GUMAR-395518 format. One line per field, with one value per residue (C-alpha): residue number from 1; residue in three letters; y, z, x. Coordinates in nm, 4 decimals, padded with zeros to 6 digits, always signed. Each point is the difference from the previous one (the first is absolute). Layout:
N
vexba <- c(NUM,...)
dogu <- c(ALA,...)
north <- c(Y,...)
up <- c(Z,...)
east <- c(X,...)
This chain:
123
vexba <- c(1,2,3,4,5,6,7,8,9,10,11,12,13,14,15,16,17,18,19,20,21,22,23,24,25,26,27,28,29,30,31,32,33,34,35,36,37,38,39,40,41,42,43,44,45,46,47,48,49,50,51,52,53,54,55,56,57,58,59,60,61,62,63,64,65,66,67,68,69,70,71,72,73,74,75,76,77,78,79,80,81,82,83,84,85,86,87,88,89,90,91,92,93,94,95,96,97,98,99,100,101,102,103,104,105,106,107,108,109,110,111,112,113,114,115,116,117,118,119,120,121,122,123)
dogu <- c(UNK,UNK,UNK,UNK,UNK,UNK,UNK,UNK,UNK,UNK,UNK,UNK,UNK,UNK,UNK,UNK,UNK,UNK,UNK,UNK,UNK,UNK,UNK,UNK,UNK,UNK,UNK,UNK,UNK,UNK,UNK,UNK,UNK,UNK,UNK,UNK,UNK,UNK,UNK,UNK,UNK,UNK,UNK,UNK,UNK,UNK,UNK,UNK,UNK,UNK,UNK,UNK,UNK,UNK,UNK,UNK,UNK,UNK,UNK,UNK,UNK,UNK,UNK,UNK,UNK,UNK,UNK,UNK,UNK,UNK,UNK,UNK,UNK,UNK,UNK,UNK,UNK,UNK,UNK,UNK,UNK,UNK,UNK,UNK,UNK,UNK,UNK,UNK,UNK,UNK,UNK,UNK,UNK,UNK,UNK,UNK,UNK,UNK,UNK,UNK,UNK,UNK,UNK,UNK,UNK,UNK,UNK,UNK,UNK,UNK,UNK,UNK,UNK,UNK,UNK,UNK,UNK,UNK,UNK,UNK,UNK,UNK,UNK)
north <- c(+01.1031,-00.2150,+00.0841,-00.1140,-00.0786,-00.0473,-00.3240,+00.0822,+00.1154,-00.3268,-00.2294,+00.2201,-00.0351,-00.4037,+00.0134,+00.1932,-00.2487,-00.3158,+00.1905,-00.0908,+00.3655,-00.0642,-00.0151,+00.2776,+00.2275,-00.0152,+00.0825,+00.2943,+00.1253,-00.0094,+00.0490,-00.2993,-00.2529,-00.3225,-00.1819,+00.1899,-00.0846,-00.3502,-00.0174,+00.1804,-00.2689,-00.2745,+00.1536,+00.0689,-00.3370,-00.2584,-00.3528,-00.3505,+00.0415,+00.2693,+00.2986,+00.3122,-00.0253,+00.3838,-00.0194,-00.3184,+00.2083,+00.3214,-00.2516,-00.1719,+00.3202,+00.1400,-00.3081,+00.0259,+00.3573,-00.1128,-00.2620,+00.2186,+00.2674,-00.2874,-00.0938,+00.3160,+00.0085,-00.3227,+00.1371,+00.3211,-00.2103,+00.2581,+00.0925,+00.2868,+00.0546,+00.0407,+00.2976,+00.1712,-00.0855,-00.3538,+00.0325,+00.1663,-00.2376,-00.2671,+00.1283,-00.1320,+00.1102,+00.2895,-00.0865,-00.3642,+00.1261,+00.2050,-00.0299,+00.1841,-00.1636,+00.2433,-00.0830,+00.2492,-00.0869,+00.3266,-00.2015,-00.1628,+00.2451,-00.2437,+00.1120,-00.2632,+00.0854,-00.2604,-00.0254,-00.3514,-00.1610,-00.0721,-00.3495,-00.0005,+00.1664,-00.1885,+00.0867)
up <- c(-01.6935,+00.2724,+00.3235,+00.3313,+00.1585,+00.3813,+00.1338,+00.0999,-00.3403,-00.1406,+00.2654,-00.0536,-00.3747,+00.0249,+00.2474,-00.2723,-00.2774,+00.2682,+00.0473,-00.3706,-00.1801,-00.3560,-00.0563,-00.2589,+00.1853,+00.3117,-00.1646,-00.1990,+00.3493,+00.1953,-00.3085,-00.0078,-00.2776,-00.0228,+00.0455,+00.3382,+00.1408,-00.0882,+00.1397,+00.3427,+00.0318,-00.0871,+00.2852,+00.2778,-00.0228,+00.2428,-00.1870,+00.1096,+00.2444,+00.1936,-00.0785,-00.2067,-00.2714,+00.0348,+00.3932,-00.0628,-00.2529,+00.2625,+00.2714,-00.2615,-00.1024,+00.3802,+00.0903,-00.2618,+00.0912,+00.3385,-00.0559,-00.2276,+00.3307,+00.2038,-00.2355,+00.0335,+00.3652,+00.0242,-00.1933,+00.1854,+00.3716,+00.0914,+00.0596,-00.0941,+00.3802,+00.0626,+00.1141,-00.3089,+00.1453,+00.0203,-00.3898,-00.0869,+00.1776,-00.1857,-00.3016,+00.0275,-00.2901,-00.2177,-00.3353,-00.0125,-00.0125,-00.2937,-00.0450,+00.1827,+00.0133,+00.1124,+00.0658,+00.0450,+00.0696,+00.0506,+00.0987,+00.3037,+00.0602,-00.0253,-00.0906,-00.0108,-00.1279,-00.0283,-00.1453,-00.1449,-00.0934,-00.2982,+00.0397,+00.0901,-00.3484,-00.2320,-00.3749)
east <- c(-00.7581,-00.0875,-00.2027,+00.0266,-00.3177,-00.0905,-00.0322,-00.3790,-00.0408,+00.0788,-00.1735,-00.2906,-00.0043,+00.0674,-00.3410,-00.1898,+00.1323,-00.1293,-00.3189,-00.0672,+00.0546,+00.1076,+00.3695,-00.0499,-00.2113,+00.2113,+00.3166,-00.1503,-00.1591,+00.3631,+00.1796,+00.2317,+00.0835,-00.1635,+00.3336,+00.0844,-00.3529,+00.0728,+00.3682,-00.1317,-00.2891,+00.3028,+00.2021,-00.2268,-00.2041,+00.0317,+00.1858,-00.0513,+00.2485,-00.1963,+00.2538,-00.0108,+00.2937,+00.0468,+00.0581,+00.2617,+00.1431,+00.0547,+00.1131,+00.2666,+00.1239,+00.0227,+00.2005,+00.2534,+00.0349,+00.0899,+00.2196,+00.2166,+00.0260,+00.1054,+00.2500,+00.1427,-00.0132,+00.1982,+00.2361,+00.0975,-00.0645,-00.2264,-00.3810,-00.1864,+00.0116,+00.3645,+00.1518,+00.1522,+00.3813,-00.0630,-00.1409,+00.3329,+00.2130,-00.1113,+00.1386,+00.3947,+00.1689,-00.1770,+00.2546,-00.1807,-00.3735,-00.0835,-00.4067,-00.2602,-00.3685,-00.2808,-00.3616,-00.2745,-00.3318,-00.1710,-00.3553,+00.1995,+00.2107,+00.3442,+00.2938,+00.2763,+00.3603,+00.2520,+00.3699,+00.0257,+00.3561,+00.1396,+00.0111,-00.4493,-00.0931,-00.1797,+00.0437)
């Protein structure tokens, strides 16, 4: 069963590792596997370019999500702040639209629902 550890816990554990505590002792102390510790060290260490791989991964993931949202808005021809009447008027013929895409991101309290035309579907 996987556990979710906080960022602070991970960074504190990495700091202890870099301070010289043995891997075996540290893993027993905090209750994680050796492979988990080494993965955290790899993810949160600065590489030659001065980047932290974990931060880069999270930024790329967020960018992909935002690009998907923008594609849906372009399909509808509306924005999130558009009035409901404008968003509803962007749908010319209900018969040619069959799928609903919904994105729910509870952390950011962002809800986007879009109707996509059949021609815009990707299989």
